[in-house]
Backbone as JSON Lines, residues from 0, in Angstrom:
{"i":0,"aa":"M","n":[81.89,125.5,86.05],"ca":[82.85,126.53,87.05],"c":[84.15,126.2,86.57]}
{"i":1,"aa":"A","n":[84.6,127.47,86.95],"ca":[85.93,127.95,86.65],"c":[87.05,127.34,87.81]}
{"i":2,"aa":"K","n":[88.39,126.78,87.23],"ca":[89.37,126.27,88.2],"c":[89.8,127.75,89.0]}
{"i":3,"aa":"S","n":[90.17,127.17,90.42],"ca":[90.79,128.03,91.61],"c":[91.86,128.51,90.86]}
{"i":4,"aa":"K","n":[92.77,129.56,91.57],"ca":[94.07,129.91,91.02],"c":[94.69,129.78,92.48]}
{"i":5,"aa":"D","n":[94.22,129.06,93.27],"ca":[95.09,128.87,94.89],"c":[96.12,128.37,94.6]}
{"i":6,"aa":"A","n":[97.29,128.91,95.47],"ca":[98.95,128.34,95.65],"c":[98.73,127.04,95.89]}
{"i":7,"aa":"R","n":[97.97,126.55,97.11],"ca":[97.78,125.5,97.74],"c":[96.7,124.13,96.79]}
{"i":8,"aa":"V","n":[97.98,123.1,96.65],"ca":[97.31,122.27,95.57],"c":[97.69,121.04,96.29]}
{"i":9,"aa":"I","n":[96.83,119.89,96.17],"ca":[96.44,118.76,96.97],"c":[97.7,117.61,96.18]}
{"i":10,"aa":"V","n":[98.28,116.99,96.43],"ca":[99.81,115.97,96.01],"c":[99.57,115.01,96.59]}
{"i":11,"aa":"I","n":[99.85,113.74,95.55],"ca":[99.79,112.31,96.22],"c":[101.37,111.95,96.2]}
{"i":12,"aa":"L","n":[102.22,111.28,97.11],"ca":[103.33,111.11,97.51],"c":[103.19,109.42,97.23]}
{"i":13,"aa":"E","n":[104.14,108.9,96.5],"ca":[104.55,107.31,96.18],"c":[105.39,107.03,96.11]}
{"i":14,"aa":"C","n":[105.79,105.8,97.23],"ca":[107.01,105.15,97.57],"c":[107.39,104.82,95.84]}
{"i":15,"aa":"T","n":[108.84,105.07,95.71],"ca":[109.39,105.01,94.27],"c":[110.12,103.65,94.41]}
{"i":16,"aa":"N","n":[109.89,102.91,96.0],"ca":[111.13,101.85,96.22],"c":[110.42,100.54,95.61]}
{"i":17,"aa":"C","n":[108.93,101.02,95.91],"ca":[107.92,99.56,95.7],"c":[107.07,100.03,94.05]}
{"i":18,"aa":"V","n":[107.5,100.97,93.56],"ca":[107.08,101.09,92.26],"c":[108.06,100.7,91.04]}
{"i":19,"aa":"Q","n":[109.63,100.72,91.76],"ca":[110.54,99.95,90.76],"c":[110.6,98.49,91.06]}
{"i":20,"aa":"N","n":[109.98,97.84,91.84],"ca":[110.39,96.44,92.32],"c":[109.08,95.86,91.84]}
{"i":21,"aa":"G","n":[108.05,96.56,91.69],"ca":[106.44,96.0,91.48],"c":[106.34,95.27,92.67]}
{"i":22,"aa":"V","n":[104.54,95.25,92.44],"ca":[104.12,94.29,93.88],"c":[104.0,93.15,93.38]}
{"i":23,"aa":"N","n":[105.07,92.63,94.37],"ca":[104.72,90.84,94.81],"c":[104.19,90.62,95.79]}
{"i":24,"aa":"K","n":[104.59,89.61,96.05],"ca":[103.68,88.4,96.6],"c":[104.31,88.74,98.28]}
{"i":25,"aa":"E","n":[105.37,89.4,98.82],"ca":[106.35,89.96,99.75],"c":[105.21,90.85,100.08]}
{"i":26,"aa":"S","n":[105.1,92.32,98.26],"ca":[104.89,93.3,99.41],"c":[103.36,93.8,98.82]}
{"i":27,"aa":"P","n":[102.55,93.73,99.78],"ca":[101.08,93.14,99.13],"c":[100.49,94.45,98.69]}
{"i":28,"aa":"G","n":[101.3,95.94,98.37],"ca":[100.83,96.99,97.7],"c":[101.81,98.13,97.79]}
{"i":29,"aa":"I","n":[101.48,99.52,97.2],"ca":[102.17,100.39,97.28],"c":[101.81,101.6,98.16]}
{"i":30,"aa":"S","n":[102.77,102.08,99.11],"ca":[102.76,103.18,99.68],"c":[102.11,104.55,99.4]}
{"i":31,"aa":"R","n":[101.14,104.89,100.09],"ca":[101.22,106.43,99.25],"c":[100.42,107.38,100.74]}
{"i":32,"aa":"Y","n":[100.85,108.75,100.23],"ca":[100.79,109.8,101.41],"c":[100.11,110.44,100.35]}
{"i":33,"aa":"I","n":[99.2,111.43,100.95],"ca":[98.36,112.68,100.82],"c":[98.78,113.86,101.06]}
{"i":34,"aa":"T","n":[99.32,114.82,100.62],"ca":[99.83,116.15,101.33],"c":[99.75,117.25,100.41]}
{"i":35,"aa":"Q","n":[99.74,118.12,101.03],"ca":[99.79,119.81,100.16],"c":[100.9,120.37,99.93]}
{"i":36,"aa":"K","n":[100.92,121.12,98.67],"ca":[102.25,121.91,98.52],"c":[101.95,123.33,97.97]}
{"i":37,"aa":"N","n":[102.67,124.03,98.22],"ca":[102.26,125.89,97.5],"c":[103.39,125.71,96.31]}
{"i":38,"aa":"R","n":[102.06,125.76,95.01],"ca":[102.53,125.94,93.66],"c":[103.71,126.59,93.22]}
{"i":39,"aa":"H","n":[103.31,128.08,94.01],"ca":[104.57,129.31,93.95],"c":[105.51,128.64,94.59]}
{"i":40,"aa":"N","n":[106.13,128.79,95.47],"ca":[107.0,128.02,96.12],"c":[107.84,127.02,95.58]}
{"i":41,"aa":"T","n":[107.47,125.98,95.33],"ca":[107.54,124.81,94.91],"c":[106.75,123.91,93.56]}
{"i":42,"aa":"P","n":[107.33,125.03,92.46],"ca":[106.81,124.43,91.26],"c":[107.13,123.02,90.54]}
{"i":43,"aa":"S","n":[108.42,122.41,90.94],"ca":[108.99,120.97,90.43],"c":[108.29,120.3,91.35]}
{"i":44,"aa":"R","n":[108.57,118.84,90.96],"ca":[107.81,118.13,91.8],"c":[108.52,117.29,93.12]}
{"i":45,"aa":"L","n":[107.58,116.81,94.29],"ca":[108.4,116.71,95.51],"c":[108.61,115.52,95.82]}
{"i":46,"aa":"D","n":[109.77,115.36,96.32],"ca":[110.14,114.3,96.91],"c":[110.39,114.19,98.59]}
{"i":47,"aa":"L","n":[109.88,113.42,98.94],"ca":[110.25,113.58,100.25],"c":[110.47,112.09,100.92]}
{"i":48,"aa":"R","n":[111.4,112.18,102.04],"ca":[111.44,110.89,103.0],"c":[110.51,110.31,103.79]}
{"i":49,"aa":"K","n":[109.77,109.0,103.31],"ca":[108.73,108.41,104.72],"c":[108.64,107.24,104.59]}
{"i":50,"aa":"F","n":[107.96,106.72,105.9],"ca":[107.93,105.65,105.98],"c":[107.37,104.94,104.84]}
{"i":51,"aa":"C","n":[107.38,103.94,104.46],"ca":[107.15,102.41,103.96],"c":[106.44,101.13,104.58]}
{"i":52,"aa":"R","n":[105.21,101.19,104.66],"ca":[104.94,100.16,105.5],"c":[104.71,98.72,104.95]}
{"i":53,"aa":"Y","n":[105.32,98.84,103.56],"ca":[105.49,97.78,102.73],"c":[106.99,97.08,102.91]}
{"i":54,"aa":"C","n":[107.57,98.17,102.53],"ca":[109.08,97.94,102.55],"c":[109.94,97.94,103.93]}
{"i":55,"aa":"H","n":[108.95,98.41,105.14],"ca":[109.07,98.39,106.18],"c":[110.65,99.47,106.89]}
{"i":56,"aa":"K","n":[110.79,100.22,105.63],"ca":[111.81,101.31,105.98],"c":[111.67,102.86,105.74]}
{"i":57,"aa":"H","n":[112.33,103.58,105.84],"ca":[111.73,105.35,105.43],"c":[112.15,104.98,103.91]}
{"i":58,"aa":"T","n":[111.67,105.44,102.57],"ca":[112.29,105.46,101.59],"c":[112.02,106.54,100.76]}
{"i":59,"aa":"I","n":[112.37,107.12,99.59],"ca":[111.81,108.31,99.0],"c":[110.34,108.34,98.36]}
{"i":60,"aa":"H","n":[109.92,109.07,98.48],"ca":[108.0,109.32,98.18],"c":[108.09,110.27,97.11]}
{"i":61,"aa":"G","n":[107.66,110.08,95.93],"ca":[107.74,111.53,95.03],"c":[106.49,111.34,94.2]}
{"i":62,"aa":"E","n":[105.88,112.59,94.12],"ca":[104.85,113.15,93.48],"c":[104.52,112.31,92.13]}
{"i":63,"aa":"I","n":[102.84,112.35,92.05],"ca":[102.92,111.77,91.1],"c":[101.31,112.48,90.55]}
{"i":64,"aa":"K","n":[100.89,111.99,89.42],"ca":[99.81,112.93,88.62],"c":[98.56,112.06,89.51]}
{"i":65,"aa":"K","n":[97.41,112.74,89.33],"ca":[96.55,112.51,89.74],"c":[95.46,111.8,89.18]}
C-alpha cells in the first residue's frame, strides 16, 4: 500500500519542561497530547502552550517524532 498524500497528519505533543527535568519521584510521567496539523500550512514543528498535569501548570508542548 502506498502512503496517502493527505494534508492532515497526526502529531504527538510532549511537555518540554518534563523532558528537560527528566522523570523523577515527584513527577510520575511526561504529559503528552495527540492532535492534527495541516502539513502544507505548518511544515515546521508545532509548539503549543498546553496544561501539564505533572508540572501542574501551562507549559510549552513540542512536536515529537512517532
